[in-house]
C-alpha positions as CSV (number, residue, x, y, z in Angstrom):
1,M,3.7,10.2,1.1
2,S,4.2,6.3,1.0
3,A,1.6,5.9,3.5
4,S,-1.2,8.4,1.7
5,L,-0.8,6.6,-1.0
6,F,-1.1,3.5,0.6
7,T,-4.3,4.7,1.4
8,E,-5.4,5.9,-1.6
9,F,-4.6,2.0,-2.7
10,V,-6.8,0.6,0.5
11,S,-9.9,3.3,-0.7
12,V,-9.2,3.0,-4.6
13,C,-9.5,-1.5,-4.8
14,F,-10.6,-2.6,-1.7
15,D,-13.8,0.5,-1.0
16,G,-11.9,1.7,1.9
17,N,-12.2,-1.8,3.5
18,Q,-9.3,-2.5,5.5
19,S,-10.0,-6.2,6.2
20,R,-10.5,-7.7,2.8
21,A,-6.7,-5.6,2.2
22,A,-5.3,-6.9,4.2
23,E,-6.7,-10.3,3.2
24,A,-5.6,-10.3,-0.1
25,L,-2.4,-8.8,1.0
26,G,-1.7,-11.7,3.2
27,V,-1.1,-9.6,6.4
28,D,-2.7,-8.4,9.8
29,R,-5.6,-6.1,9.7
30,S,-3.9,-4.5,11.6
31,T,-0.2,-4.0,9.7
32,V,-3.1,-2.8,6.6
33,S,-4.4,0.2,9.6
34,R,-0.4,1.0,11.1
35,I,0.5,1.7,7.7
36,C,-2.8,3.6,6.8
37,A,-1.6,5.7,9.7
38,G,1.8,6.6,9.1
39,D,3.2,4.5,11.8
40,R,4.9,1.7,10.0
41,G,6.3,1.3,6.6
42,I,5.9,-0.3,4.0
43,T,7.9,-3.7,3.3
44,P,9.2,-4.4,-0.2
45,E,7.1,-7.6,0.1
46,V,4.5,-5.7,0.9
47,A,4.6,-3.3,-1.8
48,K,4.7,-5.8,-4.3
49,R,1.6,-8.0,-3.6
50,V,0.3,-4.2,-3.9
51,D,1.8,-3.3,-7.4
52,E,0.3,-6.7,-8.5
53,L,-3.0,-6.5,-7.1
54,S,-3.3,-3.1,-8.4
55,E,-2.1,-4.4,-11.8
56,G,0.4,-1.7,-11.1
57,R,-1.8,1.5,-10.8
58,F,0.3,1.8,-7.5
59,T,3.9,0.4,-7.9
60,K,6.4,-0.5,-5.6
61,E,8.2,1.9,-6.3
62,S,6.2,4.8,-5.8
63,L,5.5,3.0,-2.3
64,V,8.9,2.1,-1.3
65,W,10.4,5.0,-2.8
66,P,8.3,7.8,-2.9
67,E,11.1,10.7,-3.3
68,E,12.2,8.8,-6.4
69,E,8.5,8.6,-8.2
70,V,8.8,12.5,-7.9
71,A,11.9,12.5,-9.5
72,H,10.4,10.5,-13.3
């Protein structure tokens, strides 16, 4: 679930450009690609940056603990 939400973040905030997203997040493009593919989890640090870059639209909690977001 968090991989699809992260993919939506890349799509909405960076027009799907994984290279630009990676640069803004301070990670390698391969990291963004792996998270989008669901091959790698999202660290709390990356989730925090996503929250900040999206101005709260994609919260760190929903990325790190997606099942708890549904419970709210």
